[in-house]
N, C-alpha and C positions, 0 to 999 in steps of 0.2 A: 476353470483355471486352477492350475496346480499351486500347491503351497510353495513349490520352489521358486516360481515366477508369478507372484500375485498381481503384478502390474501389467496392464495392456499397453502394447506398443502404440505409439502416439500418432494420430492422424495430422494432417497439414494445418492444424489451427495453431494460434500462437503457443509455441512450446512451454513457455513459462507458465501459460494459463493452463494447458492440458496436464501437465505433470502436477502442478499445485492442486488441481482439482481432485486428481486420483488419491493424492495423499490426503488432502483434507477430508474428503468423503470417507475414508477408511478410518480416520482418527474419530470423526463425529459419530460413526457407526458402532464404534468400539472394536472394529477389527483390528485396529492398532490401539492398544491400551494407553491411556494417559501414562506418561512415564517411561513408556517402552522406548528402547534405542532403535532408531530406523537403521536399515542396512547401510552399509558403506557407500560412498559415492560411486565408487567403481561398480558395485553392484546394481545399484539404482540406474546408473546410465545404460547397462547392459539390458535391464528389464524393459527401460522406457525407450531404448533405441535412440537416445539422444547424447549430445556432447556434454562433457563436463560442465562447459560454460553456461548452457542451457539449464542443466540441473541445479547449478549453484544460483542462477537467477530465480528458479522456483523455491529454493529453499529460502532465499532471502524474502521472497513475498510472503512465505508462510511464517517467517519469524516476524515479519513486520505486521502480520495480521493475528498473531498470537497463537498459531498452531504448532509451532515447533520452538525448541530453543537450542542453540548450539552451545556446547561446554568444550572449551578448548582441550585439546589432548584426549578428550573422551568420545565425543561424536554428536549427533543429533538426536533430540529426544522429542516424543509427541508431547503436546500439552493441549488445552483447550483454552481459547480466549476467555479472559475474565468477564463473566456475564454483566450486562448492565443490570444495576441493582433492581431488586422488586420495588415496585411503585413507579413513580413518574420518571420520565428522563430527566426533569429539572432536579430531582432528588440526587440523582447520580452525579450530576454536574456540579451540584453545590458541594458535594463531599469530595470531589477529585480535583483539587487546585492544581495539580501537576498538569492537568490539561491546558490551562491557561498559561502556565509557565512554559510549557513546551511550544505553544504557539508564539509566545514572546521570542524563543530561540529562533523559531523559523522564521519570523518577520524580520529578524536582525540578519540573517544569513541567506535565506532562498531568494530574495529579489536580485541581490548581486550575482548569485550563481546563474540565475536565468539570463541576465545580462551578458555574462560571460558565454553561456551557451549559444546565444545569438551570434555572437562574434566567432565561436570555435567550431560550431557544429559543422557537418558536412551532410550531404544529401542522404547518406545511409542511416543517419539518426532520425529522419523524418517519419519513414514508415512505421517503425515501432511506436514512436510517440503517438501517432495519429491512431493506431491500433488500440492503445489504452483508451483513447477518448470514445472510441466506437464500443469498446467492451463496456464502459460505464454507462453510456447511453443505452446499449442494446439490452443489458441486464437489468437495469432498473425498472422497477423495484423488485424483481423476482428473485435475484440472487445476491443479497446483501454481501455476503462473504467476497464474491468475486468482484463486486463494485469496489469494496474496500482495497482488494488486492490491485486492482487496475489504477486505483488512485495512487497508491504507494509506488507502483512501477513507473507512472508517469513522472513523479518527482525524482525518483531514482535515476531514471535514464537521462533527466535533463543534467543532473550532476556528472553523470558518467560521459555524457557527450563532450565534456571539455577537455577530457584527456589528461587531467591532472590527478594523480593517485592520491594526493593528500585531500582533495575535494572530493573524490570518490569515497574515500574512507568516511569522511564527515557526513556526507549525504546518507551513506549506508547506516550510520550510527543513528542519525536523526529518524530515518525511516523506522529502524527497529525500535527505537524508544517511542515512537508515535502510533503503536498499534492501537491502544485504548482510546487515545485522542480521535484517531481517524475513525474508528468504529463509531464514537460518540457523535462526532460532528456530522457525519454522513447518516447518522440515524435520525437526526432532526428533520421533521417532515419538510420536503421540497429542497433539501440541502444537496442531494445527489444531482439533481437536475442543474442547480445553479453551479456546482462545482464543474460538471461537465462543460457547462457553458464557458466558465472562466478558463478551463483547460485549453479550449478551442481558441480563446483569445490569446493566451500565452503562446500556444503553438504557432499561431499566425505570425506573430511577432518574431519568433524564432526563426520561423521559415523565411521570413523577409530579412532575416540578419539585423534586425532593429533592436539594438541594445537597450535603449531607453524604453521602447515599447515593451519589451520583454520584462525589464525591471519594474516597470510601472504596473504592468498587468498582473505580476506576481504579487506585488505588495497588494494590489487591490483585492486579489483572490484571498490572501489570508487575512487583511483586515475585515473582509466581508464575512469570512467564516466565523471569526470572533464575534462580530456584531451580531450575527444570525443566531449563535449560541446565547449570548447575553440576553439579547431581546426575547428569545424563545422562554428562558428562565424567568424573565419578569413577567411574561404573559402567561405561564404556567407554573406558578411558584410550587415548590415541593409542599406535600401534604403532610401536616404534622403526624408524628408517629402516635398510634393510640397507646 
């Protein structure tokens, strides 16, 4: 593979996954150094053989999972997700209050968005939503980064299915802010499987165009995630530092 075209053209797997995987793997390997500026969107589209829309979906996923940051007017830069602190998962939870604050925001906003999505969606939205659920179930527990990306994309697609630019911007911001929270919550043993099951219930309600069912399923999903994290920290309290 030449240095001029370091990325491979994509096969017919979900494009946001395929492009995001290639970029993520190059960042993790050090082939793209942390802090390095990625090529322009135009160049990446040519190298991957995808549209700008698909590329931007991939970059949003990478941003929400902590692998890139976008600097307005400057470009997109490589980074690595903040690692879960050494020691127990509970210790990391206890130190990062932002996680529960973000869940509080999501519980206030996302159930209503899910209800609107049930009313506003069309059939074209169903396939991509279902694909993210299959991605979570198929990759768990082998590829945590891809599971996290699929989780972020599921929630983002729900927001975008409404067709309201203000809601799309809000859900994008929530997903971008939630990288650490998402990596943490899906790192709790058993939570990936629970989340995939919850997503299936939310999806079924949206597919049926059941506004109340979608709203309730999303609220239950977020409530369960918080309860699961809180209970885990109680059962596995952080070890005292020596």
